[in-house]
C-alpha positions, 0 to 999 in steps of 0.5 A: 326200888333198889338203886344198886348198879346192875353191873355189880354183884352186891351182897344183900347187906351191901345192897341195903347199905347202898340204898340207904346211902343213895337215899341220904344223897337224894335228900341232899340233892344227888340222885344216883338213879337218874344221875341228876344233881341239884345245886343245893344240899338238904339237911345234914346227915351222918351214916356209917357202914360197919363191917369186919375185914372181907365184908366188902366195905372198900368195894361199896365205897369204890362203886359209890365213888364211881356212881357219884363221878358219873353223876357229875360230882367233882372230886376234892382232894388236898392237891386241888380244889376248883373254884366255888360255883353255886351249882357245884357239888363235890365229894372228898374221900378221906382216910386218917393216914397216908398209908390208909389213903394209899391203900384206897388209891391203889384200888382206883379210889382218889383218896386223900388224908383228913389232914390235907382237907383240914389244911388246904394249900394256897396255890400259884395261879399258874398251877390252878390253870393247869389243875382246872384243865386236868380236872375238866373245869377249865380250858387247855392252857397255852404253853406260851402263857405258862411262863418259863415252865418248859411245857410243850403240847406234847407234855400237856398231852402226856399229863392229861393222859395220866390224869384221865387214867389215875385221877391224880394231879400230882402224878400228872404234873410229875409225868410232865416233869413238875411237882405240885409242891413247887406251886404252893405259896402257903397253907391255911386251915379250912374254914369253908364247908365242903359237901359230901365226905366218905371216911375210910378207917373210921374206927381211928377217928377221935372225938375232935376229928369226928366233930371237925368232919361233921362241921365240914361235911353236911353229908358224911359217910363213915366206913369202919371196922367194929372189931378194931381197937378204939382210939386211945383214951376213948373208953373202947368206943368208936365214933360210929357206935354212938349213931342211931341204929337207923344210921348204922348199916352192918356188912357181914363177910362175903365168902365169894370175895374172901373165898379161900383166904386163910388170913381172913378165916383166922381173923373171923374165927376170933368172933367165937366167944368160946375161943381161947388163945391156945385153941386159936394158936392151934388154928394158926398152926394147922392153917400154916401146915396147908397154906404158905400164906400163913407161916408158923415162924420160930423167929423174927425175920430181920429182912422184913422189919426194914419195911414192915414192922413187927407188930407187938402189944407191949412197949418193952417188947417193941424197944427190945426188937428194935435194939436187936434189929439195929444190932443185927445190921451193925448200926452205930449207937450214935447214928442212923443208917440209910434205910432204917425205918422210923415212925413219926411221933408228932410235931414238936413246934410252938404255936408261933410256928403254926405254918411250919406245923401245917407244912409238915402235917400236910406233907404226911408227917402226922403222928403214926406215919411210916418213914424211911431215913435216907440220910442227914440233911444239909444242916445240923438236925435236918434229915432227908426222909421218904414218907411211905404212902405219900404221893410226893414222898421225899422231903428234908425236915428238921427232926428229933429222932429218938432211939429208946433203950431197954430199961432206960427212961430217957431215949438216945437222940442221934439227931435233934433240931431244936424243933421239928418232926419227932420220930421213933424207930419203926422196925417194930410198932405197937398194934394200936399204931398199925391201924390203918396200915397194910403190908404185903407181909406182916409179922405178929409177935405172938408172945405179946398176944399171949401176955394180953390173954393172960392179963384178962383185960377186956375192951368194950366187952371183948377180950383185949387179946382178940382185938389185938390179934384181929387188928394185927392179922388184918394188916397182912395183905398176902402173908401172915407170919405168926412169930412164936419165939423171941429170936431174930434171924440174921439179915441176908443183906445190908440196909438199903434205900434202892427199893424206894422210888427215886422221885423228883428233887427233895423238898425242904419244908423247913429252910431255917431254924428260928430261935 
């Protein structure tokens, strides 16, 4: 008997995947048909839902989340985890990056990052009291018992109304004039297992993350796109491709959901084995002539680069475009301008500063995170930053910012603490690093895709240029600009940070540099 919800019009592929996941959940003690939940889980299981862009993976994930919530499953996020109870069953919805998690949150799915689950915060008891009440796991706190927090009944009502609508505890606290980060006493690496885990953008998982997730979640469902690029140094293979055939459920394109979408039409055309690069470019030119969502661009738009990086294949191209962007904006050689985009390149801290590393990563400064430079911090080497996609995006951290130069092995470093978060400029990024992110408008530097086609390389039997083009094209939410000339348009306005949400006070993650 099919368990799919009658209110949702699923494709045959989606219905089959739903039923397989529902069967695994039933074996683990969660019955989606009856809406009943047993306190104990069953044998561990790992399933995958595989499909290209437009196949309905996100729709399936969102409806599974709603069904589990209606059955009484509690949501675990990096912001709050309720008290352990024997009968308690939980679901965590994860993505590899803040940007990927924010895409899900924008569609009503309370996603968090894998890092926020691997590293859990230790909260002040007053925070837990408020969070448990918001999540329906505790009594309404009395304002006079919350110390000098300044909460009134009216403010609590506003926070509860926000949470009921958005399922975000940080957002609810923000509506009450508070920040969850104010209540964090420390961080710890997770040791206790959780219950059910959904992982989006699973093509980005490396072996270590996959092993960690299997250890934490007895029931794990991966949602991934097999046409994307595999993690670097992983032989072109993605973690879900090694699962048994019975555990893999393939979705095909759903035309009613992707109807009249020229960007998805182009992405799916790449599956044609006989399609050559030149013929593909002719398809793009034809699409651009009839639909404004595809643009045959003679130059790179520098205005877009400040928030939506140009996607390239070669590092040399990336560096040249960054230098052209900075020159167009009159950026000085020895400093950054507020509004310049950065990409986190990892955390450079020794092991003895493990807590600082966890602080930075938990706030979103993980490798590949997109960040906007706001200005220098109060101490030398510190920078004020806005982390794109994070729920609490503003922070100040010790930084090592590297500006790479053409034909130079050593980058120029305008700001450098002795240790902290490392950044590269983000006006252009490689297509590999763009995975998991989406932007309203995306510029793809076509000469690099052509160079990949001429190189004749393949990845898992597929021409590399097709994988690159597919990933780059599907980063565009609304408009694709296929840039065919190495030229840069002049900016129409100076760089600014006025478009970024102001938020609350900036959090300083590293208050002192230790020798």
